[in-house]
SENU-898872 format. One line per 4 residues: number of its first residue (from 1); for each residue x, y, z of C-alpha. Coordinates in steps of 0.1 Angstrom, whole numbers, plus 5000, padded with zeros to 4 digits. Layout:
% residues N
NUM) X:Y:Z | ...
END
This chain:
% residues 264
1) 5000:5000:5000 | 5014:5034:4990 | 5003:5063:5012 | 5029:5089:5005
5) 5021:5119:4982 | 5039:5150:4971 | 5030:5181:4989 | 5012:5209:4970
9) 5031:5237:4986 | 5013:5265:4966 | 4978:5253:4977 | 4991:5248:5013
13) 5003:5284:5015 | 4971:5297:5000 | 4951:5278:5026 | 4973:5290:5054
17) 4968:5326:5043 | 4931:5321:5041 | 4930:5308:5076 | 4943:5342:5088
21) 4915:5362:5071 | 4887:5375:5093 | 4851:5367:5087 | 4832:5337:5072
25) 4850:5311:5052 | 4841:5280:5034 | 4865:5251:5029 | 4881:5264:4997
29) 4899:5245:4970 | 4909:5209:4977 | 4938:5189:4964 | 4918:5174:4936
33) 4910:5209:4922 | 4874:5207:4933 | 4856:5223:4963 | 4839:5211:4995
37) 4810:5222:5017 | 4809:5218:5055 | 4773:5208:5063 | 4757:5202:5097
41) 4728:5201:5121 | 4730:5209:5158 | 4742:5179:5179 | 4750:5160:5147
45) 4718:5140:5150 | 4704:5133:5115 | 4670:5118:5107 | 4665:5092:5080
49) 4648:5117:5059 | 4677:5141:5062 | 4702:5114:5052 | 4681:5107:5021
53) 4682:5144:5012 | 4720:5147:5017 | 4725:5114:4998 | 4707:5129:4968
57) 4728:5161:4970 | 4761:5142:4971 | 4750:5120:4942 | 4741:5150:4921
61) 4769:5174:4928 | 4799:5158:4945 | 4821:5127:4948 | 4816:5116:4984
65) 4805:5126:5019 | 4829:5125:5048 | 4820:5128:5085 | 4846:5152:5102
69) 4860:5149:5137 | 4840:5180:5145 | 4808:5162:5137 | 4800:5179:5104
73) 4794:5163:5071 | 4819:5174:5045 | 4806:5171:5009 | 4837:5165:4990
77) 4846:5169:4953 | 4822:5196:4941 | 4833:5210:4907 | 4835:5248:4908
81) 4807:5253:4883 | 4784:5233:4905 | 4794:5249:4938 | 4767:5275:4943
85) 4740:5252:4931 | 4751:5226:4956 | 4752:5252:4984 | 4716:5263:4975
89) 4705:5226:4975 | 4720:5221:5010 | 4702:5252:5024 | 4669:5243:5007
93) 4671:5208:5022 | 4671:5224:5057 | 4708:5220:5065 | 4734:5246:5076
97) 4765:5256:5058 | 4791:5258:5085 | 4819:5284:5086 | 4855:5273:5091
101) 4866:5309:5098 | 4878:5329:5127 | 4846:5325:5148 | 4828:5303:5172
105) 4823:5269:5155 | 4795:5244:5159 | 4792:5226:5193 | 4805:5191:5193
109) 4786:5167:5217 | 4781:5131:5226 | 4745:5118:5230 | 4747:5121:5268
113) 4722:5108:5293 | 4694:5106:5267 | 4711:5075:5251 | 4744:5067:5268
117) 4744:5043:5297 | 4773:5063:5312 | 4757:5097:5307 | 4753:5118:5339
121) 4738:5149:5322 | 4717:5155:5291 | 4740:5170:5265 | 4718:5177:5234
125) 4695:5204:5248 | 4725:5223:5262 | 4747:5219:5231 | 4718:5231:5210
129) 4713:5261:5232 | 4750:5271:5232 | 4752:5267:5194 | 4720:5288:5189
133) 4735:5316:5212 | 4771:5318:5201 | 4779:5300:5168 | 4793:5324:5143
137) 4805:5350:5168 | 4837:5365:5154 | 4868:5356:5175 | 4906:5363:5171
141) 4910:5327:5158 | 4888:5297:5155 | 4870:5287:5187 | 4857:5252:5193
145) 4832:5241:5220 | 4824:5206:5231 | 4798:5190:5255 | 4803:5155:5270
149) 4777:5138:5292 | 4802:5123:5317 | 4839:5123:5326 | 4847:5098:5298
153) 4847:5130:5276 | 4837:5113:5243 | 4834:5148:5228 | 4871:5155:5236
157) 4861:5181:5263 | 4897:5188:5273 | 4910:5192:5237 | 4887:5221:5228
161) 4888:5259:5235 | 4858:5256:5258 | 4847:5221:5269 | 4823:5208:5296
165) 4815:5174:5309 | 4786:5162:5331 | 4789:5151:5367 | 4763:5139:5392
169) 4759:5175:5405 | 4762:5197:5374 | 4789:5205:5349 | 4827:5209:5349
173) 4840:5236:5327 | 4875:5235:5310 | 4891:5261:5289 | 4922:5264:5266
177) 4925:5230:5250 | 4933:5223:5214 | 4945:5197:5190 | 4968:5203:5161
181) 5006:5200:5158 | 5011:5212:5194 | 4981:5199:5214 | 4972:5214:5248
185) 4951:5199:5275 | 4924:5224:5288 | 4925:5235:5324 | 4895:5233:5348
189) 4877:5266:5351 | 4847:5257:5373 | 4828:5227:5387 | 4792:5220:5399
193) 4780:5245:5373 | 4742:5243:5368 | 4729:5242:5332 | 4715:5277:5331
197) 4748:5291:5342 | 4769:5274:5315 | 4762:5301:5289 | 4773:5328:5313
201) 4807:5311:5316 | 4810:5307:5278 | 4801:5344:5273 | 4826:5355:5299
205) 4853:5334:5283 | 4846:5348:5249 | 4847:5384:5262 | 4881:5379:5279
209) 4894:5361:5248 | 4883:5388:5224 | 4898:5415:5247 | 4931:5399:5255
213) 4941:5378:5225 | 4966:5390:5200 | 4958:5387:5163 | 4954:5351:5150
217) 4960:5337:5186 | 4942:5306:5198 | 4929:5309:5234 | 4954:5283:5246
221) 4982:5307:5238 | 4963:5337:5253 | 4960:5318:5285 | 4996:5307:5285
225) 5007:5343:5279 | 4985:5359:5306 | 4987:5330:5331 | 4957:5308:5339
229) 4949:5324:5373 | 4948:5359:5357 | 4926:5346:5329 | 4903:5329:5353
233) 4900:5360:5375 | 4891:5381:5344 | 4864:5355:5334 | 4849:5354:5369
237) 4848:5392:5370 | 4826:5392:5339 | 4804:5363:5348 | 4773:5383:5356
241) 4777:5407:5326 | 4746:5404:5303 | 4755:5389:5270 | 4726:5399:5247
245) 4751:5418:5226 | 4772:5387:5220 | 4741:5368:5209 | 4731:5396:5186
249) 4766:5398:5171 | 4766:5360:5165 | 4732:5361:5149 | 4742:5390:5126
253) 4774:5372:5116 | 4755:5340:5109 | 4729:5357:5087 | 4756:5375:5068
257) 4774:5342:5063 | 4743:5324:5050 | 4739:5351:5024 | 4776:5351:5015
261) 4786:5338:4980 | 4822:5330:4990 | 4836:5299:4976 | 4868:5299:4997
END
């Protein structure tokens, strides 16, 4: 089996530069010269009817569908001349086109106590609420959130910018994790947090991150530069700050992205 390929340095550099651009972004050109769409629904729970719709879209416009580690469905191999038609078909079918830009990404979650025998808290209602409130909010760099129903952390709680896992008496909150070439394990920010208070913590974390981060800086590096205790103190000082403005900014950015005709 041969697995080695030659690197496309030009495409790689173009992609790296695009990652530093602000605002909404789609996946852009892939190695085969075609394009991809990042499609999703909150909690990554698809109905049979939705699968039939997405299957028809893949068959008509693309090469294959791929489930990403972030629980999105990537429609791969869309020719450029079919791209906008494919995007319209996805939206008309009731799915979302997800940004991969410098903003709050979709919330990754396990099935939690609704289905898992190990679940201690229900993940899907909370993940849906967090996504509805904050997804699309502009941030200094990409910002990933995950929700796990128990300490097994099937949704990689400690490898996300903001992650929570269920306990018998509420939620533990972790901040500053990431994967990539230099992975970082998130640190515990709070415990025994009740469901209605989780959005307050996420809003406060986002405020401190947006205020303190340097350009193109992931929150893990921001925390490392400031020191975790300083970052934590700043978050706690903003915990009771109303966050309607963040919700509105996220909504405005999401609506703008949905209307955007960008291909990369």
